[in-house]
N, C-alpha and C positions, 0 to 999 in steps of 0.2 A: 157672073160670079162677083161680088163684091167683098172685099176686106177693109175693115177698117181698123188701126190698130190704136187702141183707148189706151194702152200701159207699155212700155218701151223698157222699162229699166229692170236690172235685177231685183235680188230681196229686200236693200234698203231704201229703193229710191232714189232720187237726183232731184235735188239735195239730199243725200242720207239723212235717216230720222234724226241721229244725234250728231251728224258729222259737220266738221267745221275744215274738211281737206280743201286744197287750192278750187276744185272742180265746185266742189259744192256751194263754195262761198261765192263762186262766178256764178253760178246757176240762180242763187239768190236774189244776186244783184240782177241779172239780166233778164230773170225770166223766159217767157216766150217759148220758142224748142228746145233751153235747157232744163226746162222742168218736166222729168217724167217719172212718170209713179209706177205700180206695179205690173207686171207682165196680164194681158188679156189683149183678147182681138173679136171682132164681129163678122163672122159673115152672114151677109146681105142684113135684113134686121131680126135674126130669129135663131142665131148660132150663135154660141161663146166658146171660144178656146180660154180655159181656165175662168175660175171665180176667186180674184184677188180681193185683199181688205178693201183695194179701194173702187170696187164695181161701182158703190153709190155715187161718188164721189165722180168718178168718169161719166156715170148717166145723166149726173148734171151739168159736168163741160160739155158734152156733145149731143146731149138731147136724145139719146135712144130711150128708148122703151123696155125696159128690164121684165114688164110682165111678158112681151111680147115673147120673148126667149122659149123655145120648144126644145132645143138640146142644148147643155152642157159638155163640152169635152174636157177632162181633166187629164193634164198631161201626168202630174207626179203631186204630192203631199205636202210639199213645201209650205210654209206661211203664203210666201207671196204669190203661190198659184192656184188654192185652197186654203179659202176660208170659210167654212161652210155654215158658220153662224149667223150668217145675212140669211138662209134659208128659213132660218124661223119666221121672219118675216113676209112668207110668202103666200098671203091669202088667211083664211080666219076674218078676224076682225080689224089684223094688221093691214091689208088690200084688198080693196073692193073694185069694181069694173075692170078684173085682168083680162087681158085679152088671148092668153092661152091658160085653161083650166088647170094643166098638168106639164111637167117638163122632164125630161130622160137627162140622167147624167153617167154619160159614159164615162167610166174610171175601172180601177182598179180594187183589189179587196180591199187595201187600205186606206184607198180614200171612203170607201162605206163603213166602216167600222170606224172611221173618226168623225164621218159626218154623224154617226148614231151617237156615239162619245160625247162631241162636242153638243147636241141639240135634245138630247134627249131630255132633260128638264124644263124647255121652255118650246119645243113645240108641239102645237095641238096634233088631234088624231087627222084633222081637216086637212091642215100643211101637209101634214104624213103622208097625205093619201094620193096629194097631187104632186110624189117625187117617186119616181120609177129609176132604179138603179139598174144600167146594162155594162155587165162586166162582159170587156169581148174576150174572145179568146185571139190572143197573138196572130197574126197573119191571117182573120177568116172576116171580111167585110160584113159587117152591122149595119141594119138599116134604122134612122132615127128621123120621123120630119121628112122623110124626101130625101135625105143626105146619107150616101153609104160611107162609112165611116171603117179604117182601115187601123187597127192599133199595131204598132211596129215596135219592139223593144227600143228605150233607149238607153246611151250609155250616161245614167247621171248617178242615179242613188242607188246603193248596194245595195241598202234594206230591203227595198221593195224593187217591183217590175214596174218602171218607168214608162210614158208613153212616147213616143212622138206618131203623127197623124197623117195618114193620106185619107183627105176627103174630097169626094166626086156630087157634083148634082150641074143638073142641065148641061152635061156633056165638057163639063171644065172640071179642072182635079188643081189642088192645092197640097204642095207637100209641106205639114209644120212641125219643124224641126228645133223646139223647145219643150225642155232644155238636154240636151245632149253633146256627147263628144263626138268624135268622127264614127260613122253609122258603122255598125258590128256587118261584117260581111254576108250574114245571110237576110242583113236587112237590105244591100246592095242586091244580092242573087233575088230575091223576092219582086223588088223593082224592076230588075231586069226580064226578068221569066216570065213576070204578069203584064208587062209589056205599059208599064205606067209609067208613064210621059208628063208630068205634072205642067199645068200651064205656068204657076207660079209657085217657088221655093222660099220660105221663111228661114233663114240660118239664126242659130244661135252663135251670138260674136259677142258674148258678157267682158271675153278680156278687151275688147278694144282695139286697138292699132298696138297696143304696147303688151297685152300680155298672152302667152300662148299658153295653152292646156291640153283639148284632144281628148281629155280623159272624161272630165264631167261637164264641161262648159267647152266652147271656141275663142280664140282670138280671131282678127283679121285674117292673119297669116294660117289659120287652121281652115278657115273658112275658104280661101284659093283655093287649100289643096285637096278638101272636100269636093269643091268645084269640077278640080281636074280630073277628080276620080269616077265623079258623075257625068262629066262628059266622055272619059275615056268607054263608058259603060253605054254611050249613046242615052241615058236617062234623061239627061238635058242638054240643049243645045244653045245656039245662039240668040231663037227666040224668046227663051223663056225669062219671066219677071224674077230678078233673083233682089232679094230683099235682107239685109242685116238688120238685127234686132237688137232687144234683150242686154241690156248696156249694166256695167258695173259704173259708177263711180271712182274704182281705183284705175281705172284705166285712166283718166285723167283729161281723156278725148272730146272737147267741145262737138257741138252739133257739127259747126260747120269745117272740124278737122275730119268728123266720121265723113260729112259729105263729099267734101275734096278728095280724099281714098277710091270712096264708094264709086263716083259717076268715074274716076279714071281706069276702074276694073270693071264697070258694067254693073254697078250694084245701084240699088236704092239704098241710103241709110232713114230708117224708120223713124219716126219723132211720135209722139203723141199726136192723135189726129189723121195721120196721112192717111189716104182714103185709096185705093185703088182698083179699079174696075178690069175683069179680063175676060 
């Protein structure tokens, strides 16, 4: 399995859309890996975690073909993770020669509601016919395009059931923890009891090195504590690939600062374009 991090920032991006803080000014000046778009990741070339407003720009920058995507796993409906208006252009006279005729959108009921609300005036019947909603039952695996996908409850958005995901294919497993605070006990119990041993864990680290949370997001100290708990449960071990991702400009941490702290603690600090095969 291969994961490519397309966007690694929190909701406002880095630099923030309207922000002139110290980090955002530096990012505009330095460019490169200091520039972070909104959160999304590509598995292989046909599975997306989230559909942020930057999806089109990310496809141009990294050269992936969005028409190949057969599955989109939506974590929750904050705009930086789900911008369904883009789906209007998936077919009809807007798109020709698409590689995948239909797409499965794995999401909660609120995402389905918002997609219908925001696309109803412009989405053609032809495009609508190629979009299939899968609303998974928590803790129960669903299948889409050869991927086994299990939605678990995230500690994030009080007004809806946000998801983190276990995704399996070809004997490989990823635990995708965006966006969430500390994992609920029933999530830990499920991972333990079902003997889920992920090859790669992607941790929310919105607070970077300077801001602790644990309720709706995590900072690096929270991540270290969550790792300790996962180690004690023997869900992960020293052989796992551990990634920190989803950074807010408010943490004021540069890419090099995040890398230094990550490497000292056997993590990888994500950046837009990071690709890991496992």
